[in-house]
C-alpha positions as CSV (number, residue, x, y, z in Angstrom):
1,M,133.2,124.1,77.6
2,K,135.1,121.0,77.3
3,L,132.2,118.6,78.7
4,D,134.6,115.6,78.8
5,K,136.6,117.2,81.2
6,M,133.7,117.8,83.8
7,V,132.0,114.8,83.9
8,R,132.7,111.7,86.3
9,S,134.6,108.9,84.2
10,V,131.6,106.8,84.0
11,Y,129.5,108.9,82.0
12,P,129.8,107.5,78.4
13,K,128.3,104.7,79.7
14,L,125.1,106.0,81.5
15,M,122.6,106.5,78.6
16,P,119.5,109.4,80.0
17,Y,116.0,108.0,79.7
18,V,114.5,108.3,76.3
19,A,111.0,107.8,76.2
20,Q,110.3,105.5,73.0
21,L,106.6,105.1,71.5
22,A,105.9,102.0,74.3
23,D,106.7,104.4,77.3
24,L,104.7,107.8,76.1
25,P,101.3,108.0,78.3
26,V,98.5,107.3,76.2
27,E,97.9,111.3,75.1
28,E,101.3,111.5,74.0
29,M,100.6,107.7,71.9
30,K,97.2,109.2,70.5
31,Q,99.8,112.3,68.6
32,A,102.8,110.0,67.5
33,L,100.4,107.6,65.9
34,G,97.8,110.4,64.8
35,K,94.7,108.3,66.4
36,D,91.9,109.0,68.5
37,T,92.4,105.2,70.2
38,V,95.1,103.6,71.7
39,Y,95.9,100.9,73.8
40,K,98.7,100.8,76.0
41,L,99.4,97.3,76.7
42,S,103.3,98.2,77.3
43,F,104.4,99.3,80.8
44,N,102.7,97.1,83.4
45,E,100.2,99.0,84.6
46,N,97.2,98.2,87.1
47,P,94.4,98.7,84.6
48,L,91.9,99.2,87.8
49,G,93.1,102.4,89.0
50,P,94.2,103.1,92.5
51,S,92.0,102.1,95.3
52,P,88.9,104.9,96.3
53,K,90.3,104.7,100.0
54,A,93.8,105.8,98.2
55,V,92.9,108.2,96.5
56,E,90.2,110.2,99.1
57,A,93.4,109.7,101.5
58,M,95.6,111.3,98.7
59,Q,92.9,113.9,98.2
60,K,92.9,114.5,101.9
61,A,96.4,115.0,102.3
62,L,96.2,117.4,99.8
63,L,95.4,120.1,102.4
64,D,98.7,119.7,103.6
65,L,101.3,120.7,100.8
66,N,102.3,123.3,102.7
67,L,104.1,121.1,105.3
68,Y,107.3,118.6,104.3
69,P,106.4,115.0,104.6
70,S,107.3,112.6,107.4
71,S,111.2,112.0,106.5
72,N,110.9,108.6,107.0
73,G,107.4,107.5,106.4
74,E,106.9,106.5,109.7
75,A,103.1,105.5,109.4
76,V,103.8,103.4,106.2
77,I,107.3,101.3,107.9
78,S,105.2,100.2,110.8
79,R,101.8,99.5,109.2
80,L,104.4,97.4,106.4
81,A,106.1,95.8,109.5
82,E,103.1,95.0,111.2
83,K,102.1,93.9,107.6
84,E,105.2,91.6,106.4
85,G,106.4,90.0,109.9
86,V,109.4,91.8,110.4
87,Q,110.6,94.7,112.8
88,K,110.6,98.6,111.9
89,E,114.4,98.8,111.2
90,N,114.7,96.2,108.8
91,L,112.0,98.8,106.6
92,I,113.2,101.8,104.4
93,L,110.7,103.5,101.8
94,S,111.5,104.7,98.7
95,N,110.5,107.0,95.2
96,G,109.2,103.9,93.8
97,A,111.4,100.7,93.2
98,D,113.5,101.9,90.7
99,E,115.0,104.5,93.7
100,M,116.0,101.6,95.6
101,I,117.9,99.5,93.2
102,V,119.8,103.2,92.8
103,M,120.1,103.8,96.5
104,V,121.1,100.3,97.2
105,A,123.7,100.8,93.9
106,Q,124.8,104.6,95.9
107,T,125.5,102.3,99.2
108,F,127.3,99.5,98.3
109,L,129.1,99.6,94.8
110,E,132.4,101.7,93.8
111,P,134.5,101.6,90.2
112,G,136.1,97.8,90.4
113,D,133.1,96.2,91.9
114,E,131.0,93.6,90.1
115,V,127.2,92.7,90.4
116,V,126.2,90.0,89.0
117,M,123.0,89.4,87.3
118,P,120.5,87.3,85.0
119,H,121.5,88.2,81.1
120,I,117.5,89.1,80.6
121,T,116.1,91.1,83.2
122,F,114.4,94.8,84.7
123,V,117.6,97.1,82.9
124,Q,117.4,98.9,86.2
125,Y,120.1,96.5,87.6
126,L,122.4,97.5,84.8
127,A,122.1,101.2,84.7
128,S,122.9,101.4,88.1
129,A,126.0,99.4,87.9
130,H,127.6,101.8,85.1
131,L,125.9,104.9,87.6
132,M,129.0,103.8,90.2
133,G,131.5,102.5,87.8
134,A,131.1,99.1,88.8
135,T,131.3,96.1,86.2
136,P,128.0,94.2,85.0
137,V,128.2,90.5,85.1
138,L,125.3,88.8,83.1
139,A,124.6,85.2,83.6
140,P,122.6,83.3,80.6
141,M,119.1,82.4,81.1
142,K,118.4,78.5,81.3
143,D,116.9,76.5,77.7
144,D,113.6,77.7,79.1
145,L,114.5,81.1,80.0
146,G,114.8,80.7,83.9
147,V,116.7,82.4,86.0
148,D,119.9,80.1,85.9
149,L,120.7,80.4,89.5
150,D,124.1,78.0,89.2
151,A,125.8,80.5,86.1
152,I,125.6,83.5,88.8
153,L,126.4,81.4,91.6
154,A,129.8,80.8,89.2
155,R,130.5,84.1,88.1
156,I,130.9,85.3,91.8
157,T,134.5,86.6,92.3
158,P,136.2,87.7,95.3
159,A,134.8,91.0,93.3
160,T,131.5,91.3,93.4
161,K,129.3,92.8,95.5
162,L,126.0,92.3,94.5
163,V,123.9,90.0,93.0
164,F,120.4,91.5,91.7
165,L,117.6,88.7,91.1
166,C,113.8,89.6,89.8
167,N,111.7,87.5,90.9
168,P,109.7,86.8,89.7
169,N,111.6,88.2,86.7
170,N,110.4,91.1,84.3
171,P,110.4,90.6,80.8
172,T,109.9,87.1,80.6
173,G,107.7,86.5,83.7
174,V,108.8,83.1,85.2
175,A,109.4,82.6,88.8
176,I,112.2,81.1,91.2
177,P,111.4,78.2,92.8
178,A,111.5,79.2,96.5
179,D,113.5,75.8,97.3
180,E,115.8,76.2,94.6
181,L,116.9,80.0,95.4
182,R,117.0,79.6,99.5
183,A,119.7,76.9,98.6
184,F,121.4,79.4,96.7
185,V,121.1,82.0,99.1
186,E,122.8,79.9,101.0
187,K,125.8,79.3,98.9
188,V,126.7,83.2,98.4
189,P,129.4,84.2,100.1
190,E,128.4,86.7,103.1
191,N,129.9,89.8,101.5
192,V,127.9,89.6,98.9
193,L,124.3,91.7,98.9
194,V,121.6,89.4,97.2
195,V,118.7,92.0,96.4
196,I,115.4,90.4,95.0
197,D,113.3,92.5,93.5
198,E,109.9,90.9,93.9
199,A,107.8,94.0,92.2
200,Y,105.4,91.3,90.8
201,H,104.9,89.7,94.0
202,E,101.6,89.9,94.9
203,Y,100.7,88.6,91.3
204,A,102.9,85.2,91.7
205,V,100.8,82.0,90.9
206,D,103.3,79.4,90.6
207,P,103.1,76.8,93.9
208,E,107.0,77.0,94.1
209,Y,107.2,80.9,94.3
210,R,107.7,82.8,97.7
211,T,108.6,85.8,99.0
212,S,111.9,86.1,100.6
213,V,111.0,88.2,103.3
214,D,111.6,85.4,105.6
215,M,115.2,85.2,104.8
216,V,115.3,89.0,106.4
217,G,113.9,88.2,109.2
218,Q,116.6,85.2,109.7
219,G,119.6,87.5,108.9
220,K,120.7,86.3,105.8
221,N,122.5,88.4,103.2
222,V,119.4,89.1,101.2
223,F,117.6,92.5,100.7
224,V,114.3,92.7,99.4
225,I,112.8,95.4,97.1
226,R,108.5,95.8,97.0
227,T,106.5,99.1,95.1
228,F,103.4,100.3,95.5
229,S,103.2,100.7,91.6
230,K,101.7,97.6,90.5
231,I,99.0,95.9,92.3
232,Y,98.5,98.8,94.6
233,S,98.3,100.7,91.2
234,L,100.6,104.1,92.1
235,A,102.9,103.7,89.2
236,A,102.6,107.8,89.3
237,A,102.3,108.7,92.9
238,R,106.4,107.1,92.8
239,I,106.7,105.3,96.4
240,G,108.3,101.5,97.2
241,Y,110.1,100.2,99.7
242,G,112.5,98.1,101.0
243,M,113.7,95.2,103.6
244,G,116.4,94.1,104.9
245,P,118.7,93.2,107.7
246,S,118.7,96.2,109.7
247,A,122.3,96.9,109.5
248,I,121.8,97.1,105.2
249,V,118.8,99.3,105.7
250,D,120.8,101.7,107.9
251,A,123.8,101.6,105.7
252,I,121.2,102.6,103.1
253,N,120.1,105.6,104.9
254,H,123.0,106.9,104.9
255,V,122.2,107.5,100.8
256,R,119.3,108.3,100.9
257,P,117.5,111.7,100.8
258,P,115.3,113.3,103.2
259,F,111.8,113.0,102.2
260,N,112.3,110.9,99.3
261,V,108.8,110.1,99.7
262,N,106.2,112.6,99.6
263,S,103.2,112.6,101.9
264,I,100.7,112.6,98.9
265,A,102.5,108.8,97.8
266,Q,102.7,108.0,101.7
267,A,99.1,108.8,102.3
268,G,98.0,106.5,99.1
269,A,100.3,104.0,100.0
270,L,98.7,103.8,104.3
271,A,95.4,103.4,102.7
272,S,96.5,100.7,99.8
273,L,97.7,99.1,102.5
274,D,94.2,98.4,104.1
275,D,91.9,97.9,100.8
276,T,92.6,94.0,100.8
277,A,89.5,94.0,98.1
278,H,91.2,96.1,95.6
279,V,94.1,93.9,95.8
280,T,91.6,90.6,95.0
281,E,89.9,92.6,92.5
282,S,93.3,93.4,90.9
283,Q,94.2,89.5,91.0
284,A,90.8,88.6,89.4
285,I,91.3,91.3,86.2
286,N,94.8,90.5,85.3
287,Q,94.1,86.8,86.0
288,Q,90.8,86.7,83.4
289,G,93.2,88.9,80.9
290,K,96.6,86.7,81.3
291,E,93.8,83.1,80.5
292,L,92.4,85.0,77.6
293,I,95.4,86.1,75.7
294,T,96.8,82.7,76.3
295,R,94.4,81.3,74.7
296,L,94.5,83.2,72.1
297,F,98.6,82.2,71.5
298,D,97.7,78.4,71.8
299,E,95.3,79.2,68.9
300,L,97.7,80.5,66.7
301,G,100.2,77.8,67.6
302,M,103.0,80.6,69.9
303,K,104.9,79.6,72.9
304,H,104.5,81.9,75.5
305,L,106.1,81.6,79.4
306,P,104.7,80.7,82.3
307,S,103.2,84.0,83.9
308,N,103.7,85.0,87.8
309,T,102.9,89.4,87.1
310,N,100.2,91.2,85.2
311,F,102.3,90.5,81.8
312,V,102.6,87.9,79.7
313,C,105.9,87.1,77.2
314,V,105.0,85.8,73.9
315,D,107.4,83.9,71.6
316,T,105.3,85.2,68.0
317,G,107.6,82.9,65.4
318,K,108.1,86.5,63.6
319,D,110.6,89.5,64.0
320,S,109.2,90.9,67.1
321,T,109.9,94.9,65.2
322,W,107.8,94.1,62.4
323,M,105.2,92.5,64.6
324,F,105.3,95.9,67.3
325,E,105.1,98.1,64.6
326,Q,102.0,96.3,63.3
327,L,100.1,96.1,66.3
328,A,101.2,100.0,66.7
329,E,99.1,100.5,62.9
330,R,95.8,98.7,64.9
331,G,96.3,101.6,67.9
332,V,97.7,98.2,70.3
333,I,101.2,98.5,71.7
334,V,102.8,96.2,73.2
335,R,106.8,96.0,74.4
336,N,109.0,95.0,71.6
337,L,111.5,92.3,74.0
338,A,114.0,92.9,70.2
339,G,116.7,94.9,72.9
340,Y,116.6,92.1,75.1
341,G,118.2,89.4,72.5
342,M,114.0,88.2,72.2
343,N,114.4,89.0,68.2
344,T,110.6,87.6,67.8
345,S,109.5,88.2,71.7
346,L,106.8,90.4,73.0
347,R,106.0,91.7,76.0
348,V,101.6,92.3,76.5
349,S,100.7,93.9,79.6
350,I,97.2,93.0,80.8
351,G,94.8,95.6,80.7
352,K,91.3,96.3,80.7
353,P,88.5,93.6,79.2
354,E,87.8,96.1,76.2
355,E,91.7,96.8,75.4
356,M,92.9,92.6,76.0
357,Q,89.7,92.0,73.3
358,A,91.6,94.4,71.0
359,F,94.7,93.7,71.5
360,V,93.2,89.6,70.5
361,A,91.1,91.5,67.5
362,A,94.4,93.2,66.3
363,M,96.4,89.7,67.0
364,K,94.1,87.3,64.4
365,E,94.0,90.2,61.9
366,I,98.0,90.3,61.6
367,I,97.8,86.8,61.7
368,E,95.3,86.3,59.0
369,K,96.7,88.6,56.5
């Protein structure tokens, strides 16, 4: 078999998802480390768990597993349109935010096209560009690791089709000020789509941050991505959504597989949207966890970025791989940011109170020794 003659020309640039220690489920982490107790603070998961109303709705939906789901998720889309103040034709569902990113790439990108994105951001944007044979163009960050919109604008050429922004950004947690983002969109050519991933929207606390959904209603060349994986804690169900001008949504629907979001996920999402108390509690737990570990970092003299997410990015001042391994030895798993070129930084997800206390104790022990 001559695989190189069979696969697409972009194949050498496509990297399969290979789970590292920080990516494993807790039970597999325990096996890998040989420990009975492991604290997973690496995947930005909601420690509160899903809404009880969502669980009840999903359990009820199990009785109809013999039936195909709504192809476009009509009930969820109608509820989202009401919540977000857009029209139903401005909405499209996906199998998590990851699929939405891939569908956008499949809709708009061809070999030779360019995709501009910040140098430090969610890796799926880079992967989706490579998938379609397009050229990713990385713009440098600001000195404070904020997204440099001027640098991105300077890299837009006649070959540019997409700009990817994560706001608030992952893995830094920094938000883009709303006025700066709006001014940026006004300067972007009309034939370039600005994709704004707002996966962490509900966690944002920066007073200068605002969602970009209002620009959708104004017909701007903006497509906003959201997910039910974070604040709604439905990561395993895989459901996300996008909002954009109706023509953009219609174009993406041309590549969207039918029944891409299952009935169980749709039921959970619909019930989650009506449980505002669960969202409020999730935000409160998250804020408490952030305050706990940022106080720790201040005590230890470690710089950390302002977080508008459910994680904190911290510069430990030491080799990040060494620090990651030291924490892992103590059963605490975080995200090593060496792969982003941040060789002294870690990303710490906010977990349950006992998980955060375990992280605090482990960090103090490491530093003291």
